[in-house]
N, C-alpha and C positions, 0 to 999 in steps of 0.2 A: 504494500500500500504506500502511496506517495502523496505529496502535497501537504500544504499546511492550512490550518484552520484560518489563520490571519497572519498579518505581518508582525504581530507582537512576539510570535514564537521564535523569530530569527533576529531580534534586536541585539545590538552590541551590549556588553555588560554595562558600559557607561550610560548608554541611553536608557536601559532598563532601570538602573539605579536612580537616575535623575527623575524619570517619570514616576517611579514608585514612591520616591520621596515626596514629590508634589502631591500625589494621591494620598499618601499617609498623613501629611500635614493637614489636608482637607478633612480627613477622618478625625484627627486630633482636635481640630477646631469644633467639630460637632460635640466632642466631649468636654469642651472648654479647657483644653490642655494646650500649652504653648507649643509652637512648631519646633521641629528638630532640624539641625543643620546637616545631619548625616544619618544614613540608615543604621549605622553601628550604634547610634545613641538610643535606638529602640530598646536595647538591652537594659537601659536605666529605668524603664517604665515598669510598673507593677504587673504581675501575672494575674490573669483572670481565670480562675478554676471553675469547673462545672458546679462544685459545691457553693462557690461564691455566687454564681449566676442563679442557682436555685434559691439561695437565701434572699437575694435581691428581688426575685420574682414573687416570693411569698410576701415580702414586705410591700412591694409595689407591682401588683399584677397588671398585665400579663408578662411584660418584658423587662421588669426590673428597672424601669425609668431610663433605659438606654435610649439613645436618640434614633428611634426606629421611624421610618417614613414609608409611605406608599405601600401599605400592607394590603394585599389582596387575599391572602389565606392565613389562617391561624392553625398551627400544627402542635401536636403534643407528643413528646417522646417520654420513655420511662424516666421516672424521677418524682413527680412529673416535671419536665422542662418544656417550656413553650417557645416555639420558633415562628418567626414571621415568614411569609412567602410573597414574592412579587411576581408580576407578569411581564416585566420589561424583558428585552432580548436576552436570552440565555442567563437568567437571573442567578442560577446556581453554578453556571459555567460548565455544566455537564457536556455541552455540545463539543467542547474541545477534546475531551477524552473519547467521546463516541466517534468523532471524526478521525482521531488517531487510529481507532480500531477499524477504519475503512468504511464506516457508515456514511452514505451519501444521500442526496435529495431523492434519488429514485428508489431508495429502499423503503420497505414497509417494516416497521419495527414492532415486534411484540414485546410490550413493556410489562415484565412480570415482577416489578417492584410494587410493594403495597401502596395503594392509594388511600388507605384508611387511617386517618389521624396523623400518621407519620409522613414526613415530606419526601421520602425516597421516590415514590411514584411520580410526583410532580416534578422532581428534579430531572428525571430522565425524559419525561414528557416535554419539559421545557427545552432540554438539549436537542431532542429530535425535531421539535418545531424550529429551533434556530438553524438547523441544517436544512430543513425543508422536507423532512420525511413525514409520511402518514404513519399514524400510531394505532395499534390495537391495545387499548388500555386494559390489559388482561388481569393485572394484579396477581395474587397468589391463589393456589388451590384449583380445584375442578380440572385436573390434569387431562381427562379425556376430552372435555370441551376445548381446552387450550390446544391440544393436538389437532382436533378437528378444525378449529378456527385457523390455525397456522397453515393447514393444508388448503382449506377452501379459499382463504383470502390471498394466499400466495406470499406469506411472510418470508422476508429474506434476511432479517436481522433480529437479534435477541438482546434485550437488556434485562438484568435480574441477577440473582445470586448465582455463583458459579455452578453449584450442583443441581439447581432446578432445571436447567436446560437439559441435562442428561435424563431427568425424569420425563420430560416432555418427549424427547427423542425416543426413549425406550417405549413409552406409551404409543407413540406413532407407529413404531415397528410392530408392536403387538396388535395394533388395529389395521395393519397393512397399508398405512398411509406414507407416501413419500413426501418429505418436507423439503423446502427450498432454502432453508437457513444456511447462510455461508459466512456470516459475521456475527460476532458477539462482543458486547462491552459489559463486563461483569464487575460486581463489587459486593460489599457487605459480608464477605467471608473469604477464606483462602482459596486461591486457584492453584491446586496442587499440580505439579508437573505431569503426573500420570493422567489427570483429567484433561489438562490442556492438550496432551498428546492424543487422547481419545477423540477430542473434538477435531483436531487436525486430521486424524485418520478418516473422519467423516466429511472432510472438506470444509471445516468451519474454522475461520481465523478468529481467535479469542484472545482479547487483552483485558487486563484488569485495571481498575482505578482505585484510588484511596480518597475518602471524604467522610464527612460527618454531617449529622442532621443540622448542627448549628452553623457550620462553615460552608457547606456545599463541597464542591470538588476541591481537593488539595493537591493531588498529584496523580499522574496517569502513565501507563506504559505506552510506548510507541512501537513501531515495527522492529526497532532494534532490540527490544526486550532486554535492555541493560538498565536495571533500576527503574525508578519512576521519575518523570520530569515534573517539577513543581509548576502548578498552574500559574498563568500570568496575572491572575487577579488576587493573588495572596502573597504574603511574605512569610517564609518559613524560617524558624530558628530551631536549633537543636541545643538543649540545655541540660545541665546536670539535674536528674530527677529531684523534685522537692525544692528547686531553686529557680531563679530566672537567669542563671549565669551560663553563658554560651560555653560549650565544650570545645576542645581543640578540633580542627578539621579532621574528619574521619572517625572521631570518637562517637560511640553510641550514647544517645541521650533522649530526653523527652522532646516530643514535637510540640512547639508553640506556633500558632498561626495567627497572623493579623490579616483580616480581610479588607480588601479595597472596594467592597460593595457599599456605595454611598447610602443605600437604604437600611443597611444593618451593619454598622461598623463595630467589629469586635477587635480589640487590641490585645495582642499577646495571649490569646485563648489557649489554655493548656488542654491538649487532646487526651493526655494520659497514655499515649502510645509512644513506643520507642522506635527510633530509626537512626540513621547516620547519613551524612552527606557523602556523596561519591565524588571522586576527582574528575575534572574535565567535563566536556559536553558530550551529549549523546551523538553517536555516529549517524543518526537520522537527520541531523542538521538543525534540530531545535537547540537553542543556546542557553536555556535557563538551567538553573541548578538542578541536580538530580539527587534523590534520596534512595536508600536501599529498600524502601517499602516497609511494611509492618514487621517489627522485630520483637514484639512482646509488649507488656504493659509496664508503665512507669510507676503506677501506684502499687508499691510492693509492701505496703503496711502489713506487719506480721506481729502476732501475739507471742511473746516469749515470757515464760514464767508468769503468765497471767497479766503481763503488761504489753500494751501496743508499742511497737517501735516503728517510727515513720521515716520516710526518706528525708523529710525536713530536719529531723534530729541528726541524721548522719551528716547532712550538709553543714549543720551548726557545729558538729565536732570538727570537721575539716577546717572550718573558718577560725577555730580557736587557736590553731597553731600554724605559724608560717611554714613550718617544716613539712606539714602534711600535704601530700599531693592529692590523694584520694583515699577513700575508706570503704569498707564493706563489712556489714554485720552478717554473720553466718549463724543461723539458728540450727541447733543440733539436738541430739537426744542421747543420753547415757542412762541405760536402765529405764526407769520410769520418770526421769528428771530431764527437764529442758536444759540445754546449755547455750551459751552465747559466746562466740568468738568474734573479736573485732580485728579485722585485718587492715593494717594501715600501711600504705605506701608513703615513705617519708625520706627526705634527704636530711639526715641528722635528727636532732631532737632527743628527748628523754622519754623512754618507754614508761617510766613511772608517772611522768606528767601526763602522758597520753592516757594512761589507765585512769588517773584521777578525773580527767576531763570526760572520758567516756562514761564513767559512773555518774557524773553530775548531769551530763546532757541526755544520756539514754535512760537514766533512772534505774539502771541495772548494773550489776557487776558481772564481769566476764573475763575471759582470757584475752590478752592482747598479743597480737602477732605483728611485729614491725617488719615490713618487706621492702625490698629495693624497688626503685622506680621501674615501672613497666611490668611488675609481677602480676598484678590483677588483670584478669581478662577484659577485653574491650567488648562487653556485652550489655552495658548500661545498668547492670544490677548494682544497687547499693545495699540491698537486703536480700539474702539468699536463704531459703528454707530447705534444709537437707533432710528434714524429718520425714519418715515414712508413715503414711496414714492407712496403709493396707491392713 
């Protein structure tokens, strides 16, 4: 598949940074916040977590007094969290990911994301309309009817979760129906290599995207299938879990996203997901930053000896000593008792001082292991639970 959705995808780094800074400052003005002189200054602003958003919404329903405009739809996600939806061109930016998957105006898209309360169905409906496709608003369930509709209407493209397409295809086989689906843009779950290969064997080109109900599309695969390209309408940061501090390039950390959607400006929204920035640009010709995709959850809060240990506490421990580079709390089990080991990468410093700080910050006593720089794995974990629950 070739071609670009628009010229934004091939901007130079300098042009993208300048235009994103201007858009970011327009967003900050909506929040009555002063403008920034550089995108790097974004790291100085506070992080907005889903728990914070939920609290704000409970205090000031439905959107927590955020500067939301042009609301056409109200959605509800588990929590509950309420999200607005707009009807302007490609409001959630899903069209870009769908276009990268080869979907074009002549396609008929069977959209199997839910249209009920949650925004996923409308996200991909909006993307399809932006490309110019006709849409079968199928939603979820009723697989036999879905297979029949795909056959009768002549559906050529699928949007939905990665595994549900296989259910439709298998049902069509069972019913003796030949389907014409050759393209798929999937999300909301993992696209395992074996499943992608099964689709390829059926003649279906399948790519996956990454997004959330709050943010819309965040990143997407291209035909190069080398990581995920960050969407042009967001700014992505990778930070140490539990903080707003950017990690070193290539390090795994939590994904923070700032949207440049003027109708719903979210600044440094914490997704709770882990990822890492990839070096260089995609071979497909798109020039924006790439991330490795979903690599686990950043909220690693764990109960040890009856006490919760949170990523924010581990970050506070690191901050107490200049010598500490990074740290990880490991929950274990000896007999019927919980154990806690605090692994600390440090350049110098005193192990006894580290132990005293760990006890004060974590509110628990445990074993301290001082390690050399680079000893801890680059997996984004600051709390590891090695206990077996079998």
